[in-house]
C-alpha positions as CSV (number, residue, x, y, z in Angstrom):
1,X,-37.2,52.3,-35.9
2,X,-37.7,49.1,-35.9
3,X,-34.5,46.4,-37.6
4,X,-36.8,44.7,-39.8
5,X,-34.9,40.9,-39.8
6,X,-36.3,37.6,-41.2
7,X,-37.2,37.0,-37.3
8,X,-39.0,40.8,-36.7
9,X,-41.2,39.4,-40.6
10,X,-41.8,35.7,-39.9
11,X,-43.8,36.9,-37.3
12,X,-45.2,39.3,-38.5
13,X,-46.4,37.1,-41.3
14,X,-47.0,34.4,-38.8
15,X,-49.2,37.0,-37.1
16,X,-51.6,37.4,-39.6
17,X,-52.4,33.7,-40.4
18,X,-52.9,33.6,-36.9
19,X,-55.2,36.8,-36.6
20,X,-56.4,35.8,-40.0
21,X,-57.8,31.7,-39.8
22,X,-56.5,29.6,-37.0
23,X,-56.9,31.3,-33.2
24,X,-60.3,30.0,-32.5
25,X,-61.7,33.2,-29.8
26,X,-61.0,35.8,-31.9
27,X,-62.2,34.7,-34.4
28,X,-65.6,36.0,-33.3
29,X,-64.8,39.4,-33.0
30,X,-63.2,39.4,-36.6
31,X,-66.3,38.3,-37.9
32,X,-68.6,40.4,-36.7
33,X,-66.0,43.9,-37.6
34,X,-66.0,42.3,-41.4
35,X,-69.3,42.4,-41.5
36,X,-69.9,46.3,-39.2
37,X,-67.1,47.2,-42.5
38,X,-69.1,45.6,-44.7
39,X,-69.6,48.5,-47.2
40,X,-65.5,49.4,-47.3
41,X,-64.2,46.6,-50.2
42,X,-61.0,47.0,-48.9
43,X,-60.7,46.4,-45.6
44,X,-62.5,43.8,-45.3
45,X,-60.7,41.9,-48.0
46,X,-57.7,42.9,-45.5
47,X,-58.6,41.4,-42.6
48,X,-60.1,37.7,-44.0
49,X,-57.3,37.6,-45.8
50,X,-53.5,36.3,-44.1
51,X,-51.2,37.3,-47.6
52,X,-53.2,41.0,-47.7
53,X,-53.3,41.7,-43.6
54,X,-48.9,40.1,-43.8
55,X,-48.2,43.3,-46.5
56,X,-50.6,45.5,-44.9
57,X,-49.3,45.0,-40.8
58,X,-45.1,44.7,-42.3
59,X,-46.1,48.2,-44.2
60,X,-47.2,49.8,-41.4
61,X,-44.7,48.0,-38.4
62,X,-41.4,48.5,-40.8
63,X,-41.7,50.6,-43.9
64,X,-40.4,49.0,-45.7
65,X,-41.6,47.7,-49.4
66,X,-39.5,45.0,-49.6
67,X,-40.2,43.4,-45.6
68,X,-43.8,44.0,-46.9
69,X,-43.6,42.1,-50.1
70,X,-41.5,39.5,-48.3
71,X,-44.4,39.7,-45.6
72,X,-47.2,38.9,-48.3
73,X,-45.2,36.1,-49.5
74,X,-44.6,34.0,-46.2
75,X,-47.8,34.7,-45.4
76,X,-48.5,32.9,-48.5
77,X,-46.0,29.9,-48.1
78,X,-47.7,30.1,-45.1
79,X,-51.2,29.7,-46.1
80,X,-50.6,27.7,-48.4
81,X,-48.4,25.2,-46.4
82,X,-51.2,25.0,-43.0
83,X,-54.3,24.1,-46.0
84,X,-51.5,21.7,-48.1
85,X,-51.6,19.7,-44.5
86,X,-54.4,20.1,-43.9
87,X,-56.0,18.3,-47.0
88,X,-53.4,15.6,-46.4
89,X,-54.9,15.0,-43.1
90,X,-58.4,14.4,-44.1
């Protein structure tokens, strides 16, 4: 079983943020997948929301609900900080 240290949990939250918003080369493929799976509302929500993706991905990887909650919260904090800094620069 994977040791669910804070480093691993933070890595999952950062990956979810990059996958959902900031890694530009993968965005067209992600958008096509979201449009293809538009009938399944939950899947499109998870692939579009960094908090949701970090929670679900952490729950799958670590099989620990507390680690998944922490990853979801860290995903929210990371997204909030990125939005706040982006707004400040504009």
